[in-house]
C-alpha positions as CSV (number, residue, x, y, z in Angstrom):
1,M,16.3,-6.6,0.1
2,P,12.5,-6.7,0.0
3,E,11.1,-6.2,3.6
4,L,7.7,-6.9,5.0
5,P,5.7,-4.3,3.0
6,E,7.3,-5.3,-0.2
7,V,6.8,-9.0,0.3
8,E,3.2,-8.4,1.4
9,T,2.6,-6.3,-1.8
10,I,4.0,-9.1,-3.9
11,R,1.7,-11.5,-2.1
12,R,-1.4,-9.4,-2.7
13,T,-0.7,-8.8,-6.3
14,L,0.4,-12.3,-7.1
15,V,-2.5,-14.2,-5.4
16,K,-5.0,-12.4,-7.6
17,H,-3.4,-14.0,-10.6
18,V,-2.4,-17.5,-9.6
19,K,-4.9,-18.7,-6.9
20,D,-6.5,-22.0,-7.9
21,L,-4.3,-22.4,-11.0
22,K,-2.5,-25.7,-11.7
23,I,1.3,-25.7,-12.3
24,E,1.5,-27.6,-15.5
25,E,5.2,-27.4,-16.2
26,I,8.4,-26.1,-14.7
27,T,11.5,-25.0,-16.6
28,L,14.7,-24.7,-14.5
29,I,17.1,-22.4,-16.2
30,W,19.3,-22.2,-13.1
31,P,18.5,-25.3,-11.0
32,A,20.3,-24.0,-7.9
33,A,17.4,-21.5,-7.4
34,V,15.1,-24.3,-6.1
35,V,15.4,-26.9,-3.4
36,G,13.5,-30.2,-3.4
37,W,12.6,-32.3,-0.4
38,E,14.7,-35.3,0.7
39,D,15.3,-37.4,-2.4
40,K,12.5,-35.8,-4.4
41,T,13.3,-33.2,-7.1
42,F,11.6,-29.8,-7.0
43,E,10.0,-30.5,-10.4
44,G,8.7,-33.9,-9.4
45,L,7.2,-32.5,-6.2
46,V,5.6,-29.4,-7.7
47,T,4.5,-30.2,-11.2
48,G,0.7,-30.9,-11.4
49,R,-0.1,-29.3,-8.1
50,R,-2.6,-26.5,-7.7
51,I,-2.0,-23.2,-6.0
52,Q,-4.5,-22.9,-3.2
53,T,-3.4,-19.5,-1.8
54,I,-0.3,-17.4,-0.9
55,E,0.6,-16.3,2.6
56,R,3.5,-14.4,4.1
57,R,5.7,-14.9,7.1
58,G,8.2,-12.2,7.8
59,K,10.1,-11.6,4.5
60,Y,9.1,-15.1,3.2
61,L,6.3,-15.9,0.7
62,L,4.4,-19.2,1.4
63,I,2.9,-20.5,-1.8
64,M,0.4,-23.1,-0.5
65,L,-0.2,-26.0,-2.9
66,D,-2.7,-28.8,-2.7
67,E,-1.8,-32.2,-1.2
68,D,0.0,-30.5,1.7
69,L,3.0,-29.0,-0.1
70,T,4.3,-25.4,0.4
71,L,6.8,-23.4,-1.6
72,I,8.8,-21.1,0.6
73,A,10.1,-18.2,-1.5
74,H,12.8,-15.9,-0.1
75,M,13.6,-13.0,-2.4
76,R,16.8,-12.0,-0.5
77,M,18.3,-9.0,-2.2
78,T,17.2,-8.9,-5.8
79,G,14.7,-11.7,-6.2
80,R,11.4,-11.2,-8.1
81,L,8.3,-13.2,-8.8
82,N,6.4,-11.8,-11.8
83,Y,3.2,-13.0,-13.4
84,F,2.6,-12.8,-17.1
85,A,-0.8,-13.5,-18.6
86,E,0.7,-14.9,-21.8
87,K,3.8,-16.9,-22.6
88,K,6.9,-14.8,-22.3
89,E,10.5,-15.3,-23.3
90,P,12.6,-15.5,-20.1
91,E,14.8,-12.5,-19.4
92,K,18.5,-12.6,-18.7
93,H,18.2,-13.2,-15.0
94,T,15.1,-15.5,-15.0
95,H,16.0,-18.7,-13.2
96,V,12.7,-20.6,-13.0
97,V,9.5,-20.5,-15.2
98,F,6.3,-22.0,-13.8
99,R,3.8,-22.6,-16.7
100,L,0.3,-22.4,-15.3
101,E,-3.1,-23.2,-16.7
102,H,-3.4,-19.6,-17.5
103,G,-0.1,-17.6,-17.8
104,E,3.3,-18.0,-16.4
105,L,5.1,-17.2,-13.2
106,H,8.8,-16.2,-13.5
107,F,11.3,-16.2,-10.7
108,S,14.3,-14.0,-11.5
109,D,17.2,-12.9,-9.4
110,T,20.1,-10.7,-10.6
111,R,22.5,-11.7,-7.7
112,K,21.3,-15.3,-7.4
113,F,20.8,-15.2,-3.6
114,G,17.0,-16.0,-3.6
115,R,15.7,-19.5,-3.3
116,I,12.4,-21.4,-3.5
117,Q,12.1,-24.4,-1.3
118,A,9.5,-27.2,-1.6
119,I,8.5,-28.6,1.8
120,P,5.6,-30.6,3.2
121,T,3.1,-28.1,4.7
122,P,3.0,-29.8,8.2
123,L,6.8,-29.4,8.4
124,C,6.8,-25.8,7.1
125,I,7.4,-24.1,10.5
126,C,9.5,-26.7,12.3
127,K,11.8,-27.8,9.5
128,S,12.6,-24.6,7.7
129,S,14.1,-21.2,8.1
130,L,10.7,-20.0,9.4
131,Q,11.3,-21.9,12.7
132,K,13.2,-19.1,14.5
133,L,11.3,-16.1,13.3
134,G,9.9,-13.6,15.8
135,P,6.3,-12.4,15.9
136,E,4.6,-10.6,13.1
137,P,4.7,-6.8,13.9
138,L,1.3,-6.3,12.3
139,G,-0.3,-9.3,13.9
140,E,-3.1,-9.0,16.4
141,G,-1.0,-10.5,19.2
142,F,1.8,-8.0,18.8
143,T,1.6,-5.5,21.7
144,P,4.0,-3.2,23.5
145,A,4.3,-5.9,26.2
146,V,5.3,-8.5,23.5
147,L,7.9,-6.1,22.1
148,K,9.4,-5.6,25.6
149,E,9.4,-9.4,26.1
150,R,11.2,-9.9,22.7
151,F,13.9,-7.4,23.7
152,G,14.3,-9.2,27.0
153,K,17.5,-8.1,28.7
154,K,19.5,-7.5,25.6
155,K,22.3,-4.9,25.8
156,V,22.5,-4.3,22.1
157,F,21.7,-1.2,20.0
158,L,18.1,-0.7,19.0
159,K,19.1,-0.9,15.3
160,A,20.6,-4.3,15.8
161,A,17.7,-5.6,17.8
162,L,15.1,-4.6,15.3
163,L,17.1,-6.1,12.4
164,D,17.2,-9.4,14.2
165,Q,14.5,-11.6,12.7
166,T,14.3,-13.7,15.8
167,V,13.1,-10.6,17.7
168,L,10.6,-9.4,15.0
169,A,9.9,-10.9,11.6
170,G,10.0,-8.8,8.5
171,M,11.8,-5.6,9.3
172,G,15.0,-4.5,7.5
173,N,17.1,-1.4,7.1
174,I,14.5,0.9,5.5
175,Y,11.6,0.3,7.9
176,V,13.9,0.1,11.0
177,D,15.4,3.6,10.3
178,E,11.9,5.0,9.6
179,S,10.3,3.5,12.7
180,L,13.1,4.8,15.0
181,F,12.7,8.3,13.5
182,L,9.0,8.3,14.1
183,A,9.5,7.0,17.6
184,G,12.1,9.7,18.3
185,L,14.7,7.1,19.3
186,S,18.3,7.1,18.4
187,P,19.4,3.9,16.6
188,D,22.5,3.7,18.9
189,R,20.4,3.6,22.1
190,R,20.7,0.3,24.0
191,V,17.5,-1.7,24.2
192,D,17.8,-2.0,28.0
193,T,17.6,1.8,28.4
194,L,14.1,2.1,27.0
195,S,11.3,3.3,29.3
196,E,7.8,1.8,29.2
197,E,6.6,5.0,27.4
198,E,9.4,4.7,24.8
199,I,8.5,1.0,24.1
200,V,4.9,2.1,23.6
201,K,6.0,4.8,21.2
202,L,8.3,2.4,19.3
203,H,5.5,-0.2,19.0
204,H,3.2,2.4,17.6
205,A,5.8,3.7,15.2
206,I,6.7,0.2,13.9
207,Q,3.1,-0.6,13.1
208,K,2.4,2.8,11.5
209,V,5.4,2.8,9.3
210,L,4.9,-0.8,8.1
211,Q,1.3,-0.1,7.3
212,A,2.2,3.0,5.4
213,G,4.7,1.0,3.5
214,I,2.1,-1.5,2.5
215,D,-0.4,1.2,1.6
216,A,2.2,2.7,-0.7
217,R,3.0,-0.7,-2.2
218,G,6.5,-0.8,-0.9
219,T,9.7,1.1,-1.6
220,S,11.5,0.8,-5.0
221,F,15.1,2.1,-5.2
222,R,16.6,-0.5,-7.6
223,D,15.3,-4.0,-8.0
224,Y,12.0,-4.3,-6.2
225,R,8.8,-4.7,-8.2
226,D,5.5,-6.2,-7.4
227,A,4.1,-9.3,-9.2
228,N,2.9,-7.0,-12.0
229,G,6.3,-5.5,-12.5
230,E,5.3,-2.2,-10.9
231,K,7.3,0.0,-8.5
232,G,6.3,0.9,-5.0
233,L,5.8,4.6,-3.9
234,F,7.0,4.7,-0.3
235,E,10.3,6.3,-1.3
236,Q,8.4,9.6,-1.5
237,A,7.5,9.4,2.2
238,L,10.9,8.5,3.6
239,Q,12.1,10.7,6.4
240,V,15.6,9.5,7.0
241,Y,16.5,6.3,5.0
242,G,18.8,7.1,2.2
243,R,18.9,10.8,3.1
244,G,22.2,11.0,5.0
245,G,23.8,14.5,4.7
246,R,20.5,16.1,3.8
247,S,18.2,18.2,6.0
248,C,15.7,16.7,8.4
249,K,12.2,17.3,7.1
250,V,11.0,18.1,10.7
251,C,13.8,20.3,12.3
252,G,16.2,21.1,9.5
253,Q,19.2,19.5,11.2
254,T,21.6,17.7,8.9
255,L,20.9,13.9,9.0
256,E,23.8,11.8,10.3
257,R,25.0,8.6,8.5
258,I,26.8,6.0,10.6
259,R,27.4,2.3,10.5
260,L,25.5,0.1,13.0
261,A,24.9,-3.7,13.0
262,G,26.8,-3.8,9.7
263,R,24.3,-1.5,8.0
264,T,24.3,2.1,6.9
265,T,22.1,4.0,9.3
266,V,20.6,7.4,9.0
267,F,19.0,9.4,11.8
268,C,18.5,13.0,13.1
269,S,20.5,13.7,16.3
270,R,18.0,16.4,17.2
271,C,14.7,14.5,16.8
272,Q,16.0,11.2,18.0
273,R,17.4,10.7,21.5
C-alpha cells in the first residue's frame, strides 16, 4: 500500500501536469471506483470543474476543484493515478479516465480496493474518512510532546501504535519498520514503556525516514509508480523491511521476522531494544 512518501510523490508529480486544467469528460469503466455525493452522480459533480491544486492528508490525495468540490483519492493497495499528455487506450485495470483540456488522467487499480470520492470541500474533514486521522508526522506542529500525547496511556506494541492512523497519519509497514530500526526500538516494546529520551529518538527517526522516502520518490516493490509511471528508489536504502533472515547492515545479526498487528515485521534483536 502506498504510504506517506509514495502518496506525496504522486502529489508532486501529478500537480505539475494537471493544475488549472478543466475536467472535460469522465469515462467510468468500473463505476464502483468512484463515489458521488448524496443524490448527485460523480460524473455530474466533477465534469466541467477545474483542478485548482492537489494536497495530501496522510495516505489520501485531495484533488481540489473549483466551486468548493474536492476529490478524495485513496490508493489502498494497488491504486495508481497516471497522467498522459496524449489520449491513451485504457489498460486492463484502468477504471476511470478523466479527459482534461490537455491530456488524460487514468485511475487504475489491480485489486479494486481504491476509491475516489467527490465531496463538498467545507465537509471534507468532518464528513469523510479524513475525520479521525492523527497529525501529519512531517507537519510543523508535530513534536516529541505531540507524539507522547498521541500515544497516551496505550498498552499496545509500538508497531501497532504507529500503524494506527488515528495516532499518526500516513505511516505503514515499510516506514514503521524502518523508523523503529533507526530509533533502536523493538517493535514489540509496549508504548507505555518508552522513556522521554526514547520518544525523542523515535520522533527524530520517523521524520528522518519519511523525508528520506520522499527524497527517493518512494519505495517500489510491485505496483507503486508515481504519476509519470516511474518507480521510487527508497528500496535501495531499506535497513530491515523485506530483509527478514538476512544480515543486519549495522551489526551483522540475522534479522528476525515476526507477526505483529497483523503485519509481517522485521527487526534486529541486537540493534533494537
